[in-house]
N, C-alpha and C positions, 0 to 999 in steps of 0.2 A: 094275151089280151091285157092283162093287168099291167105288164111292162109298157105296152103301147099307151095305156091311159096315163101312166106316170110321165112318160115322155111328152105326151100331148099337153098335160097340165103344166109341166115345167116350161114348155115352149110358150104357152099362153101367159104364164107368170113372167117369163122373161120379156115378152113383148110389152106387157103392161108396165113392168118396171122400167124398161128403156124409154117407153113413150112418156111416162110420167116425169122424166127428167129432161124433156125437150127444152132446148134453150131458145130464147127469143133472139131473133136476128138483130144484132146491133152493129150499125155501120156509121162511121163518121162521114160528114159532108164537109169536104175541104175544097175550096176554090170552085164551087159549083159542081163537083164530081162526088158521087157516092162511092166511097172506098169499101173494099171487102173486109178490111180489118184496120188496125191502127198502125200499119206499116206504110211508110211513104217511100217511093223510089227516090233515092238520093240524087240520081243523075239529072233529075228534072227540076231541082231546086235552084232558086236564085241565091246569091250571096246573102247571108243573114245580116241584120242590122248590128248584131252583137253576138259574140261567142263567150259563153261562160264555161271555163275549163272544169272538167269533172274532178272530184276529190276522191280520196281513198274510201273504199267501201268496207267498213268494219265487219259487215256480216259475211262477206264472201271472199275477203282477202284480195280483192281486185280493185278496180276503179269504176266509179260511176262515169257514164259517158258524158261528153261535152254537151251543153245545151245550145242550140242554135236558136236565137231569138229573132222572130219576125213580127211585123205589125199585127198580124192576126193569129199568132200562136207560137208555140215552142215545140221544136222537134229535137230529139236526141240524135247525136251523131251516129247512132246505130240505125236510124231510120224510123224509130218509134215516135208516133205522134203523142205528145205529152199534154199540151194545153191548147185549147181552141177558143178564141173569142168568137162568139156566135154573131152572125150577121145574115144578110140575105143569101150570101154565098157559103157560109160556114154554119154547121149545126151538127145534129145527131139524128139518125134514123133509128127508131126503136120499133121493130116490126114495121107496120105501115105508117106509124106516127112520126112526124118530123118535129124536132125541137130546135127552135132558132131564136132570133132576137125578138120575135113577137110573142114568144111563150111567156105567160105570166106565172108568177110563183104559185098562185092559187090553182091554176090549171095543172101545173106540174104536180103539186101535192095531191090533187084530186086523182090524177091519172095513176100515180105510183102507190098512193095509199100507204099501207104498212110495209111496203118493200123498201122504203127509204127511211133514213134516220137523220135527224138534224145534228150536225157537227157543232155549229154555232149559228147565231142569228143569220138567216138568209143563205145558209150553206147546207147542202144535203148530200148524203152519200148513198150510193147504190152499189151493191155487190151482185150483179146480174148473172154471173157465171157460176152455176152450182159446182162446188168443189174447187173453184178457182181461187187464186190469191190476188186477183186484180180487182180494182174498183173504179168507179166513176164518181167524181165529186162535182156538184153543180153549184155555181155561185150566182146569186141574184143581186141586181142593183136597180134601185127604183122599181122594185117588184117585177122586173123583167129578167130573163135569163141573160147573163152577161158573158160568162164563159164556163167551160167545164174542163176537168183534168182527167186523164187516164193514168193510173198508177198501178204498179205491181209491187207487192210486198214480197221481197225475195229473201227475207231473213229467216 
């Protein structure tokens, strides 16, 4: 009976530990579609306005991917969404909350509170994935959300 009690307590502790690290569902809104993650199917993309060739990656001994520049964002040649200019069609879903061109800087700061930190004036960073090495940076212009970036620190 004593062993069963230990197993039961271990299982309850495990459930509590795993649920306390539940992640908020974060999904980009790109061209009016909510994506499951920051990966874009490359076969559906139009030709970019500009391509910036990737450089050597000192951290990993490889190369950074090319950047495909569009009017409303930047996508890496690997398919990773890097920068999104927010609009009626582009934004970010954080749980049930939508952040887009109507989001004010004050609303944003009030919503996230101590989860964000200011990088510089009107620029805020959020590291929403527990134990992850990626972050979201939000840029405001005229007190409205202008664009955000998704980056992964792979050093």
